C-alpha positions as a Python dict, from the first residue, in 0.01 Angstrom:
ca = {
    (1, 'M'): (0, 0, 0),
    (2, 'A'): (-30, 297, -231),
    (3, 'T'): (-350, 493, -260),
    (4, 'R'): (-549, 348, -548),
    (5, 'A'): (-822, 551, -713),
    (6, 'L'): (-1123, 371, -855),
    (7, 'D'): (-1364, 524, -1104),
    (8, 'T'): (-1337, 905, -1120),
    (9, 'L'): (-1223, 1032, -782),
    (10, 'P'): (-875, 1192, -808),
    (11, 'L'): (-678, 1089, -503),
    (12, 'R'): (-313, 1087, -417),
    (13, 'E'): (-97, 1012, -118),
    (14, 'T'): (-20, 1297, 117),
    (15, 'D'): (335, 1362, 224),
    (16, 'A'): (450, 1535, 538),
    (17, 'G'): (507, 1858, 347),
    (18, 'D'): (131, 1910, 313),
    (19, 'L'): (103, 1983, 687),
    (20, 'T'): (284, 2231, 906),
    (21, 'P'): (530, 2099, 1166),
    (22, 'D'): (282, 2189, 1441),
    (23, 'Q'): (5, 1995, 1264),
    (24, 'L'): (230, 1694, 1222),
    (25, 'R'): (322, 1697, 1588),
    (26, 'D'): (-42, 1738, 1689),
    (27, 'L'): (-129, 1442, 1471),
    (28, 'Y'): (125, 1226, 1650),
    (29, 'R'): (4, 1342, 1991),
    (30, 'I'): (-349, 1234, 1902),
    (31, 'L'): (-224, 896, 1778),
    (32, 'A'): (-28, 845, 2100),
    (33, 'N'): (-325, 941, 2316),
    (34, 'V'): (-558, 711, 2125),
    (35, 'R'): (-315, 419, 2149),
    (36, 'R'): (-268, 465, 2524),
    (37, 'L'): (-639, 511, 2594),
    (38, 'D'): (-727, 204, 2390),
    (39, 'T'): (-479, -25, 2564),
    (40, 'S'): (-583, 125, 2899),
    (41, 'A'): (-950, 55, 2830),
    (42, 'V'): (-870, -312, 2772),
    (43, 'A'): (-689, -316, 3106),
    (44, 'W'): (-986, -149, 3274),
    (45, 'Q'): (-1211, -426, 3148),
    (46, 'R'): (-975, -691, 3278),
    (47, 'Q'): (-972, -510, 3613),
    (48, 'G'): (-1353, -506, 3629),
    (49, 'L'): (-1387, -130, 3592),
    (50, 'I'): (-1590, -163, 3271),
    (51, 'P'): (-1779, -474, 3158),
    (52, 'G'): (-1686, -460, 2791),
    (53, 'Y'): (-1488, -276, 2525),
    (54, 'A'): (-1418, -305, 2151),
    (55, 'P'): (-1040, -256, 2100),
    (56, 'M'): (-901, -69, 1800),
    (57, 'L'): (-533, -159, 1828),
    (58, 'G'): (-375, -128, 1482),
    (59, 'Q'): (-648, 99, 1346),
    (60, 'E'): (-523, 425, 1497),
    (61, 'A'): (-404, 575, 1167),
    (62, 'A'): (-731, 494, 991),
    (63, 'Q'): (-939, 655, 1262),
    (64, 'V'): (-726, 955, 1347),
    (65, 'G'): (-654, 1030, 982),
    (66, 'A'): (-1025, 1023, 900),
    (67, 'G'): (-1122, 1232, 1200),
    (68, 'F'): (-851, 1488, 1123),
    (69, 'G'): (-1005, 1538, 779),
    (70, 'V'): (-1350, 1635, 907),
    (71, 'D'): (-1479, 1991, 930),
    (72, 'K'): (-1616, 1989, 1286),
    (73, 'T'): (-1829, 2299, 1221),
    (74, 'R'): (-2052, 2149, 950),
    (75, 'D'): (-1983, 1779, 891),
    (76, 'F'): (-2132, 1501, 1105),
    (77, 'V'): (-1976, 1167, 1195),
    (78, 'F'): (-2182, 849, 1237),
    (79, 'P'): (-1970, 590, 1421),
    (80, 'T'): (-1990, 223, 1506),
    (81, 'Y'): (-1890, 92, 1849),
    (82, 'R'): (-1517, 92, 1763),
    (83, 'E'): (-1453, 456, 1665),
    (84, 'M'): (-1295, 572, 1989),
    (85, 'G'): (-1003, 715, 1789),
    (86, 'V'): (-1234, 926, 1575),
    (87, 'A'): (-1418, 1047, 1883),
    (88, 'Y'): (-1094, 1151, 2051),
    (89, 'T'): (-976, 1333, 1738),
    (90, 'L'): (-1301, 1530, 1724),
    (91, 'G'): (-1268, 1637, 2087),
    (92, 'V'): (-1549, 1424, 2231),
    (93, 'N'): (-1544, 1404, 2612),
    (94, 'M'): (-1389, 1062, 2665),
    (95, 'V'): (-1534, 1004, 3011),
    (96, 'G'): (-1876, 1056, 2856),
    (97, 'Y'): (-1780, 829, 2570),
    (98, 'M'): (-1673, 552, 2807),
    (99, 'S'): (-2002, 571, 2998),
    (100, 'T'): (-2153, 326, 2752),
    (101, 'H'): (-1868, 82, 2803),
    (102, 'K'): (-1937, 114, 3175),
    (103, 'A'): (-2298, 18, 3093),
    (104, 'I'): (-2466, 322, 3247),
    (105, 'W'): (-2577, 492, 2924),
    (106, 'H'): (-2657, 411, 2562),
    (107, 'G'): (-2445, 589, 2304),
    (108, 'G'): (-2228, 801, 2532),
    (109, 'L'): (-2283, 1083, 2782),
    (110, 'Y'): (-2167, 1359, 2548),
    (111, 'D'): (-2349, 1613, 2334),
    (112, 'P'): (-2379, 1477, 1977),
    (113, 'V'): (-2500, 1811, 1842),
    (114, 'A'): (-2208, 2005, 1988),
    (115, 'T'): (-1944, 1748, 1890),
    (116, 'H'): (-2093, 1648, 1553),
    (117, 'F'): (-2035, 1288, 1661),
    (118, 'A'): (-2352, 1082, 1668),
    (119, 'P'): (-2425, 840, 1955),
    (120, 'F'): (-2237, 520, 1884),
    (121, 'Q'): (-2421, 192, 1866),
    (122, 'A'): (-2374, -182, 1834),
    (123, 'V'): (-2620, -232, 1548),
    (124, 'V'): (-2399, -354, 1263),
    (125, 'G'): (-2443, -116, 970),
    (126, 'G'): (-2713, 83, 1149),
    (127, 'S'): (-2525, 412, 1156),
    (128, 'V'): (-2485, 404, 777),
    (129, 'L'): (-2859, 451, 727),
    (130, 'H'): (-2859, 742, 969),
    (131, 'A'): (-2570, 907, 786),
    (132, 'V'): (-2746, 891, 451),
    (133, 'G'): (-3064, 1034, 599),
    (134, 'W'): (-2876, 1320, 762),
    (135, 'A'): (-2674, 1387, 446),
    (136, 'H'): (-2986, 1395, 229),
    (137, 'G'): (-3129, 1644, 476),
    (138, 'Q'): (-2838, 1876, 398),
    (139, 'T'): (-2935, 1886, 31),
    (140, 'L'): (-3301, 1939, 117),
    (141, 'N'): (-3214, 2223, 352),
    (142, 'G'): (-2971, 2381, 107),
    (143, 'Q'): (-2721, 2472, 377),
    (144, 'T'): (-2471, 2747, 306),
    (145, 'L'): (-2132, 2783, 464),
    (146, 'N'): (-2276, 2978, 756),
    (147, 'G'): (-2571, 2742, 802),
    (148, 'T'): (-2839, 2969, 649),
    (149, 'A'): (-3067, 2854, 372),
    (150, 'A'): (-2928, 2892, 22),
    (151, 'A'): (-3115, 3128, -205),
    (152, 'T'): (-3160, 2863, -472),
    (153, 'G'): (-3292, 2601, -229),
    (154, 'G'): (-3182, 2242, -192),
    (155, 'T'): (-3045, 2219, -546),
    (156, 'A'): (-2805, 2509, -509),
    (157, 'S'): (-2460, 2462, -656),
    (158, 'A'): (-2170, 2348, -439),
    (159, 'S'): (-2002, 2687, -459),
    (160, 'K'): (-2308, 2841, -295),
    (161, 'T'): (-2406, 2571, -51),
    (162, 'G'): (-2090, 2421, 92),
    (163, 'L'): (-2287, 2116, 198),
    (164, 'G'): (-2229, 1951, 532),
    (165, 'V'): (-2100, 1597, 476),
    (166, 'G'): (-2199, 1285, 665),
    (167, 'L'): (-1909, 1051, 739),
    (168, 'A'): (-2041, 698, 793),
    (169, 'F'): (-1809, 444, 951),
    (170, 'L'): (-1843, 74, 891),
    (171, 'G'): (-1629, -236, 883),
    (172, 'D'): (-1571, -495, 613),
    (173, 'G'): (-1812, -726, 796),
    (174, 'A'): (-2086, -463, 803),
    (175, 'S'): (-2046, -413, 427),
    (176, 'S'): (-2223, -747, 380),
    (177, 'Q'): (-2534, -622, 559),
    (178, 'G'): (-2840, -546, 348),
    (179, 'D'): (-2886, -210, 520),
    (180, 'V'): (-2549, -94, 389),
    (181, 'H'): (-2638, -178, 29),
    (182, 'E'): (-2974, -1, 61),
    (183, 'A'): (-2799, 303, 210),
    (184, 'M'): (-2543, 316, -72),
    (185, 'N'): (-2812, 279, -335),
    (186, 'F'): (-3024, 561, -195),
    (187, 'A'): (-2720, 781, -140),
    (188, 'A'): (-2618, 742, -504),
    (189, 'I'): (-2969, 804, -635),
    (190, 'L'): (-3015, 1111, -417),
    (191, 'K'): (-2655, 1232, -462),
    (192, 'A'): (-2638, 1264, -85),
    (193, 'P'): (-2320, 1427, 48),
    (194, 'V'): (-2196, 1124, 240),
    (195, 'V'): (-1865, 940, 263),
    (196, 'F'): (-1878, 570, 341),
    (197, 'F'): (-1557, 514, 535),
    (198, 'V'): (-1483, 141, 550),
    (199, 'Q'): (-1220, 17, 792),
    (200, 'N'): (-1127, -316, 642),
    (201, 'N'): (-943, -465, 939),
    (202, 'G'): (-928, -810, 788),
    (203, 'W'): (-1188, -971, 1010),
    (204, 'A'): (-1565, -985, 1057),
    (205, 'I'): (-1526, -1107, 1415),
    (206, 'S'): (-1376, -1451, 1338),
    (207, 'V'): (-1435, -1458, 962),
    (208, 'P'): (-1153, -1329, 738),
    (209, 'T'): (-1236, -1074, 470),
    (210, 'E'): (-1171, -1312, 182),
    (211, 'Q'): (-1445, -1542, 310),
    (212, 'Q'): (-1716, -1277, 338),
    (213, 'V'): (-1638, -1002, 84),
    (214, 'A'): (-1657, -1125, -274),
    (215, 'G'): (-1347, -1010, -460),
    (216, 'G'): (-1184, -897, -135),
    (217, 'S'): (-1257, -528, -188),
    (218, 'V'): (-1544, -320, -56),
    (219, 'A'): (-1429, -21, -260),
    (220, 'A'): (-1483, -214, -583),
    (221, 'R'): (-1853, -242, -502),
    (222, 'A'): (-1895, 133, -537),
    (223, 'A'): (-1897, 101, -915),
    (224, 'G'): (-2226, -85, -889),
    (225, 'Y'): (-2380, 230, -748),
    (226, 'S'): (-2195, 465, -986),
    (227, 'M'): (-1992, 601, -696),
    (228, 'P'): (-1624, 691, -704),
    (229, 'A'): (-1409, 509, -452),
    (230, 'V'): (-1057, 479, -323),
    (231, 'Q'): (-870, 203, -144),
    (232, 'V'): (-599, 344, 80),
    (233, 'D'): (-331, 211, 313),
    (234, 'G'): (-511, 239, 645),
    (235, 'N'): (-187, 223, 843),
    (236, 'D'): (-59, 543, 682),
    (237, 'V'): (-220, 833, 869),
    (238, 'L'): (-120, 1089, 605),
    (239, 'A'): (-262, 886, 319),
    (240, 'V'): (-588, 835, 511),
    (241, 'L'): (-610, 1206, 587),
    (242, 'D'): (-563, 1294, 221),
    (243, 'A'): (-818, 1038, 102),
    (244, 'T'): (-1073, 1161, 354),
    (245, 'Q'): (-1024, 1527, 269),
    (246, 'R'): (-1066, 1464, -102),
    (247, 'A'): (-1366, 1239, -56),
    (248, 'V'): (-1530, 1499, 169),
    (249, 'A'): (-1456, 1774, -85),
    (250, 'H'): (-1617, 1563, -359),
    (251, 'A'): (-1933, 1511, -153),
    (252, 'R'): (-1941, 1872, -32),
    (253, 'A'): (-1935, 1992, -393),
    (254, 'G'): (-2271, 1825, -449),
    (255, 'L'): (-2123, 1547, -664),
    (256, 'G'): (-2264, 1266, -454),
    (257, 'P'): (-2131, 994, -223),
    (258, 'V'): (-1786, 835, -210),
    (259, 'V'): (-1652, 509, -70),
    (260, 'V'): (-1316, 513, 110),
    (261, 'E'): (-1176, 174, 207),
    (262, 'A'): (-888, 190, 454),
    (263, 'M'): (-696, -138, 448),
    (264, 'T'): (-573, -201, 800),
    (265, 'Y'): (-563, -486, 1055),
    (266, 'R'): (-732, -553, 1386),
    (267, 'R'): (-436, -653, 1600),
    (268, 'G'): (-642, -737, 1907),
    (269, 'P'): (-969, -921, 1967),
    (270, 'H'): (-1302, -817, 1819),
    (271, 'S'): (-1413, -730, 2171),
    (272, 'T'): (-1290, -802, 2521),
    (273, 'S'): (-1513, -1112, 2523),
    (274, 'D'): (-1348, -1249, 2208),
    (275, 'D'): (-1055, -1494, 2194),
    (276, 'P'): (-876, -1441, 1859),
    (277, 'G'): (-656, -1741, 1936),
    (278, 'R'): (-948, -1961, 1837),
    (279, 'Y'): (-936, -1851, 1474),
    (280, 'R'): (-584, -1714, 1408),
    (281, 'T'): (-231, -1762, 1536),
    (282, 'L'): (18, -1513, 1672),
    (283, 'E'): (218, -1565, 1353),
    (284, 'D'): (-94, -1474, 1151),
    (285, 'E'): (-126, -1154, 1352),
    (286, 'K'): (240, -1068, 1300),
    (287, 'I'): (218, -1120, 924),
    (288, 'G'): (-124, -961, 874),
    (289, 'G'): (-69, -663, 1099),
    (290, 'G'): (193, -498, 881),
    (291, 'E'): (389, -200, 1006),
    (292, 'D'): (267, -44, 1328),
    (293, 'P'): (85, 284, 1246),
    (294, 'L'): (255, 482, 1524),
    (295, 'S'): (604, 353, 1447),
    (296, 'R'): (549, 432, 1083),
    (297, 'F'): (450, 792, 1149),
    (298, 'R'): (729, 834, 1403),
    (299, 'T'): (980, 738, 1134),
    (300, 'I'): (835, 1001, 900),
    (301, 'L'): (856, 1275, 1162),
    (302, 'L'): (1215, 1188, 1240),
    (303, 'A'): (1305, 1188, 872),
    (304, 'E'): (1139, 1527, 824),
    (305, 'K'): (1323, 1658, 1132),
    (306, 'V'): (1005, 1799, 1287),
    (307, 'A'): (1028, 1582, 1601),
    (308, 'D'): (1299, 1419, 1808),
    (309, 'A'): (1329, 1159, 2082),
    (310, 'A'): (1248, 1417, 2350),
    (311, 'F'): (923, 1507, 2178),
    (312, 'F'): (812, 1145, 2154),
    (313, 'A'): (898, 1080, 2517),
    (314, 'E'): (697, 1384, 2623),
    (315, 'A'): (402, 1292, 2400),
    (316, 'D'): (392, 936, 2534),
    (317, 'A'): (411, 1059, 2894),
    (318, 'Q'): (129, 1305, 2834),
    (319, 'A'): (-77, 1027, 2680),
    (320, 'Q'): (-38, 818, 2995),
    (321, 'T'): (-134, 1112, 3214),
    (322, 'R'): (-442, 1177, 3003),
    (323, 'A'): (-547, 811, 3016),
    (324, 'D'): (-511, 817, 3395),
    (325, 'E'): (-731, 1127, 3414),
    (326, 'I'): (-997, 961, 3201),
    (327, 'R'): (-981, 650, 3420),
    (328, 'D'): (-1047, 863, 3728),
    (329, 'G'): (-1347, 1013, 3552),
    (330, 'V'): (-1482, 672, 3455),
    (331, 'V'): (-1442, 546, 3812),
    (332, 'A'): (-1639, 846, 3936),
    (333, 'L'): (-1932, 781, 3701),
    (334, 'T'): (-2244, 676, 3887),
    (335, 'S'): (-2564, 514, 3765),
    (336, 'R'): (-2810, 735, 3584),
    (337, 'P'): (-3169, 782, 3704),
    (338, 'G'): (-3375, 489, 3580),
    (339, 'S'): (-3651, 722, 3466),
    (340, 'E'): (-3425, 842, 3184),
    (341, 'M'): (-3500, 527, 2991),
    (342, 'F'): (-3838, 679, 2911),
    (343, 'D'): (-3726, 1038, 2853),
    (344, 'F'): (-3547, 1005, 2521),
    (345, 'V'): (-3754, 751, 2328),
    (346, 'F'): (-3979, 996, 2145),
    (347, 'Q'): (-3977, 1371, 2111),
    (348, 'E'): (-4336, 1363, 2233),
    (349, 'S'): (-4431, 1084, 2469),
    (350, 'T'): (-4708, 837, 2384),
    (351, 'P'): (-4984, 710, 2615),
    (352, 'T'): (-4828, 362, 2613),
    (353, 'L'): (-4486, 494, 2706),
    (354, 'G'): (-4638, 710, 2976),
    (355, 'A'): (-4816, 409, 3123),
    (356, 'Q'): (-4491, 211, 3124),
    (357, 'A'): (-4312, 497, 3298),
    (358, 'R'): (-4580, 519, 3567),
    (359, 'Q'): (-4567, 143, 3623),
    (360, 'W'): (-4189, 155, 3649),
    (361, 'R'): (-4205, 435, 3909),
    (362, 'E'): (-4462, 244, 4112),
    (363, 'E'): (-4253, -74, 4112),
    (364, 'S'): (-3907, 81, 4145),
    (365, 'E'): (-3956, 406, 4332),
    (366, 'H'): (-4284, 319, 4506),
    (367, 'V'): (-4451, 642, 4404),
}
């Protein structure tokens, strides 16, 4: 599917010539690592190592392409529970990330401030509100490129401010949530520097997109909020990268929010507790899945003569080694102190919370 611009945002497809050979090879390495870690995580759940996981098979190009287009020094990503590929691309510690899937922590044992990757959550559409709030804060603070306050305040021009951009991830199912519409409305009114990155993977759990998104396109809704939008082939990592970079540049320039809809396909179940065979057939998956994102990019690299069979073999082997290392780290994770459930609720504790903490210690630790 070709990149299709809606409204006023100028977008085009990227070709391999826009990146250096080293960048192209790095991009494939990330894709290979994400694919191997994702399939490994499903196996870990089946083995009883982790109780649950949300697979992203088929969405590697959408996630890696988007993550590759983020400025990790000033932008901030707000994920759902399925953005493992984005997290990996941004350099998030994957053992810490998997701690939530092992059910010993909420949102991941990694530093959101250092990684610019917010704690992930299972509240459908919840992260979108957070992204808009953070993005509006950038305009209020008037951040410059080096993070100091702009001389002209929060309304400084884009050339002076270089606003940090919030990248909010959501699915086609989440786009039907009221919170998402409220977030888009406020973002447009406030001209918040935020990109709404929609991974339209064809399914809202068991409900196909055509049965829950009127018109079949989330990107088309942007016009109702006077936002530019683009619908891009989510299985083409280069096209996704280009769309993300241009959307981020638009928002960073102080021109307001953008919607990017990456059309892809969830090849596996919604979660490891889901049975997709109850609502679609293997033939449906074969037809709907389209071309495999990794095979597609591999073909491009071969055609451009920047990689050969030896490179791919090495990259795949390294991906397996990395997945094994992460598995060892996940196995080594131990339960966190129960008292931590009270430590991060409020910046300043309340009398009620303090009373609950004391009661918990008396009942659990007998102190």
